[in-house]
Structure formats: C-alpha cells, structure tokens
C-alpha positions in Angstrom: 117.5 111.7 131.0 114.1 113.3 131.5 113.3 113.2 127.8 114.2 109.5 127.7 111.8 108.7 130.6 109.1 110.8 129.0 109.4 109.1 125.7 109.3 105.7 127.4 106.1 106.7 129.2 104.5 107.9 126.0 105.4 104.7 124.3 103.5 102.7 127.0 100.5 105.0 126.5 100.4 104.7 122.8 100.6 100.9 122.4 98.8 98.9 125.1 100.8 96.2 126.7 100.1 92.8 125.1 98.9 94.3 121.8 99.6 92.1 118.8 100.4 94.5 116.0 101.2 93.1 112.5 103.4 94.9 110.0 101.9 96.5 107.0 103.5 94.0 104.6 102.6 91.1 106.8 99.0 92.2 106.7 99.1 92.6 102.9 100.6 89.1 102.4 98.0 87.4 104.7 95.1 89.2 103.0 96.4 88.4 99.6 97.0 84.7 100.6 93.4 84.7 101.9 92.1 85.7 98.5 91.1 89.3 99.1 93.1 90.9 96.3 90.4 92.0 93.9 87.8 90.1 95.7 84.5 91.6 94.6 86.6 94.1 92.6 88.4 95.7 95.6 92.2 95.8 95.3 94.5 94.6 98.0 95.5 98.2 98.7 91.9 98.9 99.8 91.9 96.0 102.2 95.2 97.0 103.8 94.1 100.7 104.1 90.9 99.5 105.8 92.8 97.3 108.2 95.0 100.2 109.2 92.2 102.7 109.8 90.0 100.1 111.6 92.6 98.5 114.0 96.1 99.9 113.2 96.9 96.3 112.1 96.0 94.8 115.5 94.2 91.5 114.7 93.3 91.1 118.4 91.7 94.6 118.8 88.3 94.8 120.5 86.7 98.2 120.5 83.4 99.0 122.3 81.7 101.9 120.6 79.3 103.1 123.3 78.1 106.0 121.3 76.7 103.8 118.5 76.1 100.8 120.7 78.3 98.0 119.1 81.5 96.2 119.7 84.1 95.8 116.9 86.3 92.7 116.7 89.7 92.1 115.0 91.6 93.5 112.2 88.6 95.0 110.4 86.6 95.7 113.6 83.7 93.6 112.5 80.5 94.4 114.4 79.5 91.7 116.8 75.8 92.7 116.7 75.5 91.9 113.0 78.3 89.5 112.0 79.4 87.2 114.9 78.6 85.9 118.3 75.6 84.6 120.2 73.6 87.8 120.7 73.0 89.1 117.2 72.3 88.2 113.7 75.7 86.2 113.4 75.7 86.5 109.6 79.2 85.0 109.5 78.2 82.0 111.5 81.1 82.2 114.0 82.1 83.4 117.4 83.4 86.9 117.7 86.5 85.5 119.4 87.3 83.7 116.2 87.9 87.1 114.6 90.8 87.8 117.1 93.2 85.1 115.7 96.3 86.6 114.2 96.2 84.0 111.4 93.3 86.0 110.0 91.5 83.0 108.5 88.1 83.6 110.1 88.5 87.4 109.7 89.0 87.1 106.0 86.1 84.6 105.7 83.8 87.0 107.4 85.1 90.1 105.5 84.2 88.2 102.3 80.7 87.7 103.5 80.3 91.4 104.4 81.7 92.7 101.2 79.4 90.5 99.1 76.5 92.6 100.5 74.9 95.5 98.7 77.2 98.1 100.3 80.4 96.3 99.4 83.3 97.9 101.3 81.0 100.8 102.0 79.8 98.6 104.9 82.8 100.1 106.7 82.3 103.9 107.0 86.0 104.1 107.7 86.8 102.7 104.3 84.5 105.3 102.7 86.1 108.1 104.7 89.8 107.3 104.4 90.4 104.8 101.5 87.6 104.9 98.9 88.8 108.1 97.1 92.4 108.1 98.2 94.9 108.9 95.5 97.7 107.3 97.6 96.4 103.7 97.9 99.5 102.4 96.2 101.5 103.4 99.3 99.9 100.6 101.3 101.9 98.0 99.3 105.0 100.1 98.7 108.1 98.0 99.4 106.2 94.8 100.2 107.5 91.7 98.5 104.3 89.9 97.5 
C-alpha cells in the first residue's frame, strides 16, 4: 500500500498537472505533415529527437532559463527574446503564445525560419549535444506508421 501511494506521489511530481504531452509517433507525424522531413537537409529523426530533448514532447511547455536570461516556448523551446513576442527581435513574426498550440502549425513555421539561418539545427545547443552525432536516431521513428 505504501509503495502504491509513493509511486502515485512521484507520478504527480514528474508530470505537472495539466501538461499536454504528445506521443513520439504523433510528434513525428505532425512534423512530417508540416514539411520538416529533410527540410534544409535534416531528417525527421533529427526533429523528433530535438523535440524530445527540448520539451519531452510537450507543445505547451514554457521554460524560463534564468541563468541565460531567456524564456523558451513550445515543442522546440523557441527563445522568445529572438524569435517571437513583443519584446525582442521577433524574427518569426508571431506571438510566443502561438508556439504553444498542440497543432504545431506556428511552431513548425518558426522552426523552419530558425533552421534556414547559418547555424541550421545548431541553433539549438540541445540538438548539437544529444542528436547531431547520435548513432541511434532511427529509434525516434521506430514503430511509427508514417
């Protein structure tokens, strides 16, 4: 009984109440349908890997990075100070809240703008760290019916 209660408590701590988490294959399908498979030469596996390490597939994630002084929005944790909102460069020409929609339309549109830049997917340090040289990228699509 104690173990059951403990596991329930841990479950509440791990996933915040109200979190909107998409499945891995759902993310893959939405990103493929949005035209990201081999967009600017990056395979769909790279995009799904990035989405996992940025937001754990939570399209409504907002993370305030106080150490580096920025807030990340959505599935790819797009930086508000550079890419969206009223108080920055707004290179994607949209509100940051538009990046929090589970349909991912605006998120994909903005990600395409970002990856067209000189850094490509290297604009996301997380991609460089966890996905760029991974020899297990195929796993991200394993079992998905695309």
